[in-house]
C-alpha positions as CSV (number, residue, x, y, z in Angstrom):
1,M,-0.2,-0.1,0.1
2,L,2.4,2.4,0.8
3,N,4.3,2.1,-2.7
4,S,1.2,2.6,-4.6
5,S,0.4,6.1,-2.7
6,V,4.4,7.2,-3.1
7,S,4.2,6.3,-6.7
8,L,0.6,8.1,-7.1
9,L,2.7,11.3,-5.3
10,T,5.2,11.0,-7.3
11,A,3.1,10.8,-10.8
12,V,0.8,13.8,-9.5
13,V,4.3,15.5,-8.8
14,T,5.7,14.9,-12.1
15,A,2.7,15.8,-14.0
16,I,2.5,19.2,-11.9
17,V,6.1,19.8,-13.0
18,V,5.6,18.8,-16.6
19,F,2.3,21.0,-16.7
20,F,4.6,24.2,-15.6
21,F,7.3,23.5,-17.9
22,T,5.0,23.0,-20.8
23,A,3.1,26.4,-19.4
24,A,6.6,28.1,-19.5
25,W,7.4,26.8,-22.9
26,V,4.5,27.6,-24.3
27,S,5.0,31.2,-23.0
28,M,8.3,31.6,-23.6
29,K,7.5,30.6,-27.5
30,G,4.9,33.0,-27.7
31,A,7.4,35.8,-26.5
32,R,9.7,34.6,-28.5
33,E,7.4,35.2,-31.8
34,G,6.4,38.7,-30.5
35,Y,9.8,39.7,-30.2
36,R,10.9,38.6,-33.4
37,K,7.8,40.4,-34.7
38,A,8.8,43.7,-32.6
39,K,12.5,43.4,-34.0
40,A,11.3,42.9,-37.4
41,A,9.0,46.2,-37.2
42,V,12.1,48.2,-35.8
43,P,13.5,49.5,-39.2
44,S,10.3,50.6,-40.3
45,A,9.4,52.3,-37.2
46,R,12.7,54.0,-37.1
47,K,12.1,55.0,-40.7
48,S,8.8,56.7,-40.1
49,M,10.1,58.2,-37.1
50,W,13.3,59.9,-38.7
51,S,10.8,60.8,-42.0
52,A,8.4,62.7,-39.2
53,I,11.4,64.5,-37.6
54,G,12.7,65.2,-41.3
55,S,9.5,66.9,-42.2
56,L,9.2,68.8,-39.0
57,F,12.5,70.2,-39.2
58,K,11.8,71.4,-42.9
59,I,8.8,73.1,-42.1
60,A,10.5,74.5,-38.8
61,V,13.0,76.0,-41.4
62,L,10.4,77.3,-43.8
63,A,8.5,78.8,-41.1
64,A,11.8,80.6,-39.7
65,I,12.9,81.6,-43.3
66,L,9.4,83.3,-43.7
67,G,9.6,85.0,-40.4
68,L,13.2,86.6,-41.3
69,I,11.8,87.7,-44.8
70,L,8.8,89.2,-42.7
71,V,10.8,90.8,-40.2
72,A,13.6,92.3,-42.9
73,W,10.6,93.4,-45.1
74,Q,9.0,95.3,-41.6
75,A,12.2,97.0,-41.1
76,K,12.9,98.2,-44.4
77,D,9.2,99.6,-44.6
78,L,10.0,101.4,-41.3
79,A,13.8,102.6,-42.5
80,D,12.2,103.9,-45.8
81,A,9.4,105.9,-43.7
82,A,12.3,107.2,-41.4
83,D,14.1,108.5,-44.6
84,E,11.1,110.4,-46.3
85,K,10.6,114.0,-45.5
86,P,7.3,114.5,-44.4
87,G,5.0,116.5,-47.1
88,P,3.7,119.8,-46.1
89,S,-0.2,119.5,-44.8
90,P,-2.8,120.0,-47.4
91,S,-3.7,122.9,-45.4
92,V,-0.7,124.5,-45.2
93,G,-0.5,127.0,-47.8
94,R,-4.2,127.8,-48.3
95,T,-4.9,130.9,-47.0
């Protein structure tokens, strides 16, 4: 009787250990597949990230150039206005 209970206990412990090893194996296999998919997606994600950064940089450069042009144009208009001598008022000289 003692041998059958020991062998039953051994069978149950072995079944539990095998179950957990199998569950761990399946989990690691799924994780390995997910890792491979993520690793394969990195180059395209990196390319799209740098593309977005590049387009943002281009827009920022264009906005800065446009801003400089507008500031220079305004400064030129102010300098031209300061150089001009004011004309006489239309009411001056009419008596």
